[in-house]
C-alpha positions as CSV (number, residue, x, y, z in Angstrom):
1,M,192.2,104.9,150.6
2,R,190.4,102.5,148.0
3,D,188.6,105.3,146.2
4,V,191.8,106.8,145.4
5,L,193.5,103.8,144.0
6,D,190.0,103.2,141.8
7,T,190.8,106.3,140.2
8,A,194.1,106.3,139.0
9,V,194.5,108.0,135.5
10,C,197.2,107.5,132.9
11,G,199.2,111.1,133.1
12,T,199.1,111.4,129.1
13,C,195.2,110.7,128.2
14,G,193.3,110.2,131.5
15,V,192.0,107.0,130.6
16,T,191.6,104.8,133.8
17,L,193.8,102.4,134.9
18,H,193.6,98.9,135.8
19,P,196.3,98.6,136.4
20,G,198.9,101.0,135.0
21,Y,202.7,101.1,134.3
22,R,205.0,103.4,136.4
23,L,207.9,104.5,134.0
24,R,210.6,107.2,134.6
25,G,209.1,110.3,135.8
26,G,206.8,108.8,138.5
27,A,203.5,109.4,136.0
28,L,201.0,106.4,135.5
29,R,200.4,105.9,132.0
30,C,197.8,103.1,130.0
31,L,199.4,100.5,127.6
32,R,199.4,102.8,124.8
33,H,201.3,105.2,126.4
34,A,203.7,103.3,127.7
35,I,204.5,101.4,124.8
36,T,205.3,105.0,123.3
37,Y,206.9,106.4,125.8
38,R,210.2,107.6,124.3
39,I,212.6,106.2,127.0
40,V,210.9,102.6,126.2
41,L,210.7,102.9,122.6
42,R,214.1,104.3,122.0
43,R,215.7,101.0,124.5
44,S,213.5,98.6,122.5
45,L,214.9,100.1,118.8
46,I,218.2,99.7,120.0
47,T,218.2,96.4,121.5
48,A,216.4,95.4,118.2
49,L,219.1,96.7,116.4
50,I,221.8,95.0,117.7
51,V,220.3,91.7,118.5
52,G,218.3,91.6,115.3
53,T,221.9,92.3,113.3
54,I,223.5,89.8,115.4
55,L,220.9,87.1,114.7
56,T,220.3,88.3,111.0
57,T,224.1,88.2,110.6
58,I,224.2,84.1,112.3
59,N,220.8,83.1,110.2
60,Q,221.1,84.6,107.0
61,G,224.5,86.4,106.7
62,D,225.7,83.1,104.2
63,R,222.3,84.3,101.6
64,I,223.2,87.9,102.2
65,L,226.6,87.3,100.8
66,D,226.0,85.2,98.1
67,G,223.3,87.2,96.6
68,D,220.2,84.9,97.2
69,V,218.3,87.2,99.0
70,S,214.5,86.6,98.2
71,T,211.0,87.9,99.4
72,G,211.2,85.5,101.7
73,V,214.9,86.1,102.9
74,F,213.5,89.6,103.9
75,V,210.4,88.8,105.8
76,K,213.0,86.5,108.3
77,I,215.1,89.4,108.4
78,A,212.0,91.4,109.6
79,L,210.8,88.9,111.7
80,T,214.5,88.7,113.4
81,Y,214.3,92.4,114.2
82,C,211.1,92.4,115.7
83,V,211.4,89.4,118.4
84,P,214.0,91.9,120.3
85,F,212.0,94.6,120.1
86,C,208.9,92.8,121.8
87,V,210.8,91.0,123.7
88,S,212.5,94.3,125.2
89,T,209.4,96.2,125.3
90,S,207.5,93.4,127.1
91,G,210.2,93.0,129.5
92,A,210.2,97.0,130.0
93,L,206.3,97.3,130.8
94,G,206.7,93.6,133.1
95,A,209.0,95.5,135.4
96,S,207.4,98.7,135.4
97,R,203.4,97.3,135.8
98,R,201.8,98.6,139.1
99,S,198.7,96.8,140.3
100,P,196.2,99.4,141.4
101,E,197.1,98.6,145.4
102,R,200.6,99.5,144.5
103,A,200.1,101.9,142.1
104,M,199.7,105.2,144.6
């Protein structure tokens, strides 16, 4: 049984997994392919769009309405969208992470 667990591989690229991520569809994936998995990516982008827009409106709305938008404000807005994207992706990967003992 241990030999089977040691040979768990990514369903996309075939790299050996220690551990892997079991996403919808059941195939194990490596970190790179789990992050770029269409369902995870789509959900993270939607979350970033909704939460980022709300946070941008709360934090930078007055500057945007006044037309006082500098390069620094654009950087803050970009980071405001990056944070919920990263949190959503991290949550999805954490929920799908499988240790080698649970991978099969």
